[in-house]
C-alpha positions as CSV (number, residue, x, y, z in Angstrom):
1,M,0.0,0.1,0.1
2,I,3.2,2.5,0.4
3,R,3.9,2.4,-2.7
4,I,1.0,3.4,-4.2
5,K,1.7,6.8,-2.4
6,R,4.4,7.4,-5.7
7,K,3.3,10.4,-8.2
8,G,2.4,10.0,-12.1
9,K,-0.2,9.2,-14.1
10,D,1.0,6.0,-14.8
11,N,1.6,5.0,-10.7
12,I,-2.3,6.4,-10.6
13,E,-3.5,4.1,-13.0
14,E,-0.9,1.4,-12.2
15,E,-2.6,2.6,-8.3
16,K,-6.3,2.3,-9.7
17,M,-5.5,-1.0,-11.7
18,Y,-4.0,-2.2,-8.5
19,E,-6.7,-1.4,-6.8
20,Y,-9.4,-2.8,-9.2
21,K,-8.1,-5.9,-9.4
22,K,-7.3,-6.4,-5.7
23,R,-11.4,-6.2,-5.0
24,P,-12.3,-9.3,-6.4
25,N,-10.5,-11.3,-4.3
26,K,-11.7,-9.5,-1.0
27,F,-15.4,-9.7,-2.5
28,K,-14.7,-13.3,-2.6
29,K,-13.4,-13.8,0.2
30,I,-16.7,-12.2,1.9
31,L,-19.0,-14.2,-0.3
32,T,-16.9,-17.4,1.0
33,L,-16.9,-16.5,4.3
34,I,-21.0,-15.7,3.7
35,L,-21.1,-19.6,2.2
36,L,-19.4,-20.4,5.3
37,I,-21.8,-19.2,7.8
38,I,-24.7,-20.5,5.3
39,V,-23.8,-23.9,5.5
40,V,-22.7,-24.2,8.6
41,A,-26.0,-22.8,9.8
42,A,-27.8,-24.6,7.2
43,T,-26.0,-27.5,8.8
44,A,-27.0,-27.1,12.5
45,I,-30.7,-26.2,11.0
46,F,-30.3,-30.1,9.7
47,I,-28.7,-31.9,12.7
48,Y,-31.1,-29.6,15.1
49,D,-34.0,-30.9,13.1
50,M,-33.1,-34.2,12.5
51,Y,-32.2,-34.4,16.3
52,I,-35.5,-33.2,17.2
53,N,-37.7,-35.9,14.8
54,I,-35.4,-38.7,16.2
55,D,-36.9,-37.6,19.7
56,V,-40.0,-37.4,18.7
57,Y,-39.6,-40.5,17.3
58,S,-38.3,-42.5,19.6
59,N,-41.4,-41.0,22.0
60,E,-43.3,-42.1,19.6
61,Q,-41.9,-45.5,19.0
62,E,-41.9,-45.8,23.1
63,N,-45.4,-45.1,23.2
64,I,-46.2,-47.6,20.9
65,N,-43.6,-50.1,22.5
66,N,-45.6,-49.5,25.9
67,K,-49.4,-49.2,24.0
68,P,-49.3,-53.3,23.5
69,I,-48.1,-53.6,27.4
70,R,-51.0,-51.9,28.3
71,I,-53.5,-53.5,26.1
72,S,-51.9,-56.9,27.5
73,H,-52.8,-56.0,30.5
74,T,-56.2,-55.1,29.8
75,E,-57.0,-57.9,28.2
76,E,-55.6,-60.5,30.9
77,S,-57.4,-58.4,33.0
78,D,-60.4,-59.0,31.5
79,N,-60.0,-63.0,30.8
80,L,-59.0,-63.4,34.2
81,E,-62.2,-61.7,35.4
82,E,-63.8,-63.9,32.9
83,Q,-62.4,-66.9,34.1
84,N,-63.5,-66.0,37.7
85,D,-67.1,-65.4,36.6
86,I,-67.0,-68.2,35.1
87,T,-65.4,-70.4,37.5
88,K,-68.3,-68.7,40.2
89,I,-70.6,-70.1,37.3
90,L,-69.7,-73.4,37.3
91,E,-69.7,-74.1,40.8
92,N,-73.0,-72.6,41.5
93,T,-74.2,-75.0,37.9
94,I,-72.4,-77.4,39.6
95,K,-74.7,-77.6,42.7
96,S,-77.9,-78.4,40.6
97,V,-76.6,-81.5,38.9
98,V,-77.4,-85.2,40.2
99,G,-76.4,-88.7,40.0
100,I,-78.9,-90.8,38.7
101,S,-78.6,-94.8,38.6
102,K,-80.6,-97.7,38.3
103,I,-79.4,-99.6,40.9
104,K,-78.4,-98.5,44.5
105,N,-74.7,-97.8,44.5
106,T,-73.5,-100.5,46.8
107,G,-69.7,-99.2,47.4
108,S,-67.9,-100.5,44.0
109,S,-65.2,-99.2,42.8
110,I,-65.9,-98.0,39.1
111,F,-62.8,-99.6,38.5
112,L,-64.1,-103.4,39.2
113,N,-65.9,-105.5,36.9
114,D,-67.7,-102.4,34.8
115,S,-69.8,-101.2,38.1
116,T,-70.7,-97.8,36.0
117,S,-72.3,-100.0,33.4
118,N,-73.8,-102.6,35.8
119,L,-75.0,-99.4,38.2
120,G,-76.2,-97.4,34.5
121,L,-75.1,-94.8,35.9
122,G,-75.5,-91.3,34.8
123,T,-77.0,-87.5,35.3
124,G,-79.6,-85.3,35.7
125,M,-80.4,-82.0,36.7
126,I,-82.8,-80.2,39.3
127,V,-85.2,-77.8,37.3
128,S,-87.4,-77.5,40.5
129,D,-86.7,-76.5,44.5
130,S,-89.7,-79.3,44.9
131,G,-87.9,-82.0,43.6
132,Y,-88.1,-82.4,39.8
133,I,-85.4,-83.9,38.0
134,L,-84.3,-83.5,34.2
135,T,-82.4,-86.7,32.3
136,N,-82.6,-88.9,29.4
137,W,-84.6,-91.6,29.1
138,H,-82.4,-94.3,28.4
139,V,-81.1,-92.9,31.9
140,A,-84.1,-93.0,34.3
141,G,-86.1,-95.6,32.4
142,S,-90.2,-95.4,31.8
143,K,-92.4,-93.8,33.1
144,Y,-93.4,-95.2,36.9
145,S,-90.0,-96.9,36.9
146,N,-87.4,-96.1,39.4
147,C,-84.4,-94.8,39.9
148,Y,-81.5,-93.6,42.7
149,V,-80.6,-90.1,42.6
150,T,-77.4,-88.7,44.3
151,L,-77.4,-85.0,45.4
152,E,-74.2,-82.7,45.4
153,N,-74.0,-83.2,49.1
154,G,-74.3,-86.6,48.7
155,N,-77.6,-87.0,50.2
156,S,-80.0,-90.0,47.8
157,Y,-82.9,-90.1,47.5
158,N,-85.5,-92.8,45.8
159,G,-86.5,-91.3,42.2
160,N,-89.7,-92.0,40.5
161,V,-89.9,-91.2,36.6
162,V,-93.4,-89.0,36.2
163,W,-92.8,-88.3,32.9
164,S,-91.1,-89.7,29.9
165,D,-91.1,-89.9,26.3
166,E,-88.2,-92.3,24.1
167,D,-88.2,-90.8,20.7
168,L,-87.0,-87.5,22.5
169,D,-85.2,-89.9,24.6
170,L,-85.7,-87.4,27.8
171,A,-87.7,-88.2,31.1
172,I,-88.5,-86.2,34.4
173,V,-87.9,-87.6,37.9
174,K,-89.5,-86.7,40.9
175,I,-88.1,-87.0,44.9
176,S,-89.5,-86.4,48.1
177,A,-87.0,-82.9,48.6
178,T,-87.5,-79.2,48.8
179,T,-85.6,-76.2,48.6
180,L,-83.3,-77.5,46.6
181,K,-80.8,-75.4,43.8
182,T,-82.3,-75.1,41.0
183,I,-80.7,-75.3,37.6
184,T,-81.2,-72.3,35.2
185,L,-82.9,-72.7,31.8
186,G,-81.4,-70.5,28.7
187,D,-83.1,-70.3,24.7
188,S,-81.8,-72.9,23.0
189,D,-83.6,-71.2,19.8
190,N,-80.8,-68.3,19.5
191,I,-77.8,-70.4,19.8
192,K,-74.8,-69.7,17.3
193,I,-72.2,-71.7,15.9
194,G,-68.6,-71.3,17.7
195,E,-70.0,-70.1,20.9
196,K,-68.3,-71.2,24.2
197,T,-70.3,-74.5,26.4
198,Y,-69.6,-76.4,29.0
199,A,-70.7,-80.5,29.6
200,I,-71.2,-81.1,33.2
201,G,-71.9,-85.0,34.3
202,N,-70.6,-87.9,36.1
203,P,-68.3,-89.6,32.9
204,I,-67.6,-93.0,34.4
205,G,-68.9,-92.7,37.8
206,I,-68.9,-91.9,40.9
207,E,-65.1,-90.9,41.6
208,F,-65.7,-88.9,39.0
209,Q,-68.6,-87.1,39.6
210,R,-69.4,-83.4,38.2
211,T,-66.9,-83.8,36.0
212,V,-66.8,-80.0,33.6
213,T,-65.6,-80.2,30.3
214,S,-65.0,-76.7,27.6
215,G,-66.1,-76.5,24.0
216,I,-67.8,-74.7,21.3
217,I,-71.5,-75.2,19.7
218,S,-70.3,-77.2,16.2
219,G,-73.5,-77.3,14.3
220,V,-77.4,-77.0,15.0
221,N,-80.0,-79.0,14.2
222,R,-78.1,-81.9,13.3
223,T,-80.1,-85.4,12.6
224,I,-78.7,-88.2,13.6
225,K,-79.6,-92.3,12.3
226,I,-79.8,-94.6,15.3
227,E,-79.3,-98.7,14.7
228,E,-80.4,-100.6,17.4
229,E,-81.9,-104.6,17.7
230,N,-82.5,-104.4,14.3
231,S,-85.0,-101.1,14.4
232,T,-83.7,-97.8,12.8
233,S,-85.3,-94.6,14.0
234,Y,-83.7,-91.1,13.9
235,M,-82.8,-87.5,16.4
236,E,-83.5,-84.3,14.6
237,D,-83.0,-80.6,15.9
238,L,-80.0,-81.6,17.9
239,I,-77.0,-79.2,19.1
240,Q,-73.7,-80.6,17.9
241,T,-70.6,-80.0,20.4
242,D,-67.3,-81.3,20.8
243,A,-67.6,-80.6,24.3
244,T,-66.0,-84.2,25.7
245,I,-69.3,-86.2,26.4
246,N,-69.0,-90.2,27.7
247,P,-71.9,-92.3,28.8
248,G,-72.2,-90.8,32.2
249,N,-73.0,-87.8,31.1
250,S,-76.0,-88.4,29.6
251,G,-78.6,-85.9,30.9
252,G,-76.5,-84.0,32.0
253,P,-76.8,-80.1,31.3
254,L,-74.7,-78.4,28.3
255,I,-74.8,-74.8,29.3
256,N,-73.6,-71.2,28.0
257,L,-71.4,-68.5,29.6
258,K,-74.0,-67.2,31.5
259,G,-74.5,-70.6,33.5
260,E,-78.1,-71.2,31.7
261,V,-79.2,-74.7,30.2
262,I,-79.2,-75.0,26.7
263,G,-79.6,-78.3,25.8
264,I,-79.3,-82.3,27.5
265,N,-76.0,-83.8,26.9
266,S,-77.3,-87.2,25.0
267,I,-75.3,-89.2,23.0
268,K,-71.8,-89.2,21.7
269,I,-70.6,-90.7,18.3
270,T,-68.0,-93.4,19.2
271,E,-66.1,-93.5,16.0
272,A,-64.8,-89.9,16.2
273,E,-63.4,-87.8,18.6
274,G,-64.9,-85.1,19.6
275,I,-68.8,-85.0,18.7
276,G,-71.3,-85.4,21.0
277,F,-75.0,-84.2,20.6
278,A,-77.1,-82.7,23.0
279,I,-81.4,-82.3,22.8
280,P,-82.3,-78.3,23.1
281,I,-83.6,-77.6,26.4
282,N,-86.3,-75.5,24.6
283,I,-88.5,-78.8,23.5
284,I,-88.9,-80.0,27.0
285,K,-89.8,-76.9,28.7
286,P,-93.0,-76.8,28.4
287,V,-93.4,-80.1,29.9
288,I,-91.3,-78.8,32.9
289,E,-93.7,-75.4,33.3
290,N,-96.1,-77.9,33.7
291,F,-95.3,-80.0,36.1
292,I,-94.0,-76.8,38.6
293,I,-97.2,-74.9,38.0
294,N,-99.0,-77.7,38.2
295,G,-97.7,-80.6,40.2
296,G,-98.0,-82.5,37.1
297,F,-98.6,-82.9,33.2
298,E,-101.4,-84.1,31.4
299,E,-100.3,-84.9,28.0
300,A,-102.1,-84.1,24.7
301,Y,-101.3,-86.7,22.6
302,L,-102.1,-86.5,18.4
303,G,-100.8,-90.2,17.9
304,I,-98.4,-89.5,15.1
305,F,-94.6,-89.4,14.4
306,A,-93.0,-87.3,11.3
307,Y,-90.0,-86.7,10.1
308,D,-88.3,-83.1,9.4
309,K,-87.9,-82.6,5.3
310,N,-83.6,-83.5,5.4
311,I,-84.9,-87.0,6.7
312,V,-87.3,-88.2,3.9
313,P,-84.7,-88.8,1.6
314,Y,-83.7,-91.5,3.3
315,I,-87.6,-93.1,4.2
316,D,-89.1,-92.1,0.6
317,S,-86.8,-90.8,-2.2
318,G,-89.5,-89.9,-5.1
319,V,-90.4,-87.5,-1.9
320,E,-89.8,-83.9,-2.7
321,F,-91.4,-80.3,-0.4
322,N,-90.1,-77.4,0.7
323,S,-91.9,-77.0,4.0
324,G,-93.4,-79.0,6.5
325,V,-93.2,-82.8,8.1
326,Y,-93.6,-85.7,6.7
327,I,-95.7,-88.1,8.8
328,A,-94.1,-92.0,8.7
329,Q,-96.2,-93.6,11.6
330,I,-99.7,-93.2,12.8
331,S,-100.5,-94.6,15.7
332,A,-103.0,-97.5,15.6
333,D,-104.5,-96.3,19.2
334,G,-104.2,-92.9,18.6
335,P,-106.4,-89.9,17.6
336,S,-105.1,-89.6,14.3
337,H,-105.7,-93.2,13.4
338,S,-109.5,-92.5,11.8
339,S,-108.8,-88.5,11.5
340,G,-108.1,-89.7,7.9
341,L,-104.5,-88.8,7.8
342,K,-101.9,-91.0,6.0
343,V,-98.6,-92.1,6.1
344,G,-97.1,-89.6,3.5
345,D,-99.1,-86.7,4.1
346,I,-96.6,-83.8,4.5
347,I,-98.1,-81.2,7.7
348,T,-98.0,-77.8,6.4
349,K,-99.6,-75.8,9.7
350,I,-101.2,-76.5,12.7
351,D,-103.9,-74.1,13.7
352,E,-102.3,-71.9,10.8
353,I,-99.3,-72.4,12.5
354,T,-96.3,-72.9,10.1
355,V,-94.4,-75.9,11.1
356,N,-91.1,-77.1,9.7
357,K,-89.9,-79.4,11.9
358,M,-91.3,-82.0,14.1
359,S,-90.2,-80.7,17.1
360,E,-91.8,-77.7,16.6
361,L,-95.1,-79.2,16.2
362,R,-94.3,-81.1,19.2
363,N,-94.0,-78.1,21.5
364,Y,-97.2,-76.6,20.0
365,I,-98.9,-79.3,21.0
366,Y,-97.2,-79.7,24.6
367,T,-99.6,-76.4,25.0
368,K,-102.8,-77.8,24.4
369,K,-105.3,-80.1,26.8
370,V,-106.5,-83.4,26.3
371,G,-109.4,-83.2,24.2
372,D,-108.8,-79.6,22.7
373,E,-109.4,-79.8,18.8
374,V,-106.0,-78.8,16.7
375,N,-106.8,-78.1,13.0
376,L,-103.9,-79.7,10.2
377,S,-103.0,-78.0,7.1
378,I,-101.7,-81.6,4.7
379,L,-100.4,-81.6,1.1
380,R,-101.0,-84.6,-0.5
381,N,-100.4,-85.7,-3.8
382,K,-99.5,-82.0,-4.6
383,K,-102.9,-81.1,-2.7
384,E,-104.1,-78.9,-0.4
385,Y,-106.4,-80.6,2.6
386,N,-107.3,-79.5,6.0
387,I,-108.5,-82.4,8.7
388,K,-109.5,-81.2,12.3
389,I,-108.5,-83.7,14.9
390,K,-109.4,-83.9,18.8
391,L,-106.1,-84.5,20.9
392,G,-106.5,-87.6,23.2
393,K,-104.5,-88.7,26.3
394,K,-101.1,-90.4,26.0
395,I,-100.8,-92.7,28.1
């Protein structure tokens, strides 16, 4: 800079030229510094933003990781509460389950001489605090026969069969006892496939009485074919379950999660595991109500045996119909014998009420009294007829 002070045009121009040449270098440094500052600032902002995002992500990830723990805890609590509820329900229901035997127990072990078969041990359930007990026909026997009933507290009673139906495989037994713990009856018309169920019974004898098994409803409206002693019959409208049902469980309750009886355990398919059947509770409700309210039941009698339409192809492959029930048998001593009904007729209505199942027809008859007249709408050779029948008394 000192040399620039020399006089002379050339020097001045040289000075100016010198200054002109040096200015771009100053600007370049300043520009470089500014750019460096911008880069540093941008880098700092980027790093800060990245740090903030990482922190937010970490917090969110922590919340996500923690969330299943809270849900799992809630589900565990709900499952525990549900388990406690069903445990209490089962403990309460078991008090209404009884053991039924055709031969009085003399103390023989079930492990000796096949005492289960010898005793004819089965199960029943208390449906009235005055001593009415529901079970299977094949457990208790025919009407007026006797059996032995053992309560949950160990007390034993002589039981009298006051009602039975071989076709339904159901029976009602009366014992001389009062203030009994009764079981709650549910609604078998509204059950769903997949619904949780529990079966209670005496699977192989006294030592394993009131065993509880669990499962689901595997099917509804099932029909099974029964062949024994050179005869063939069908059980219809059954509930199928995979809850274990062994011979001693017969007559015991099939309950839902509320502890309500939806079926009466009856049959197990021996050729396969996890296939058992129960009779829907709604079939027998009218009979039970009559015994509880009236102390007895005078059963009105139509005198026919009919099958649902899904059974008909096994009986007569030439018959086709869309609704109603097929008359397979007419009792010679029943009121329908002289009414004009014929085997092969299809009942579509009773008193203008449509019927598509034998259970529906049977339940309606249960609500009638001996001597009442009913009007049947039937289909015969694709023609409709109406036949009136006065109901008789079933002996």
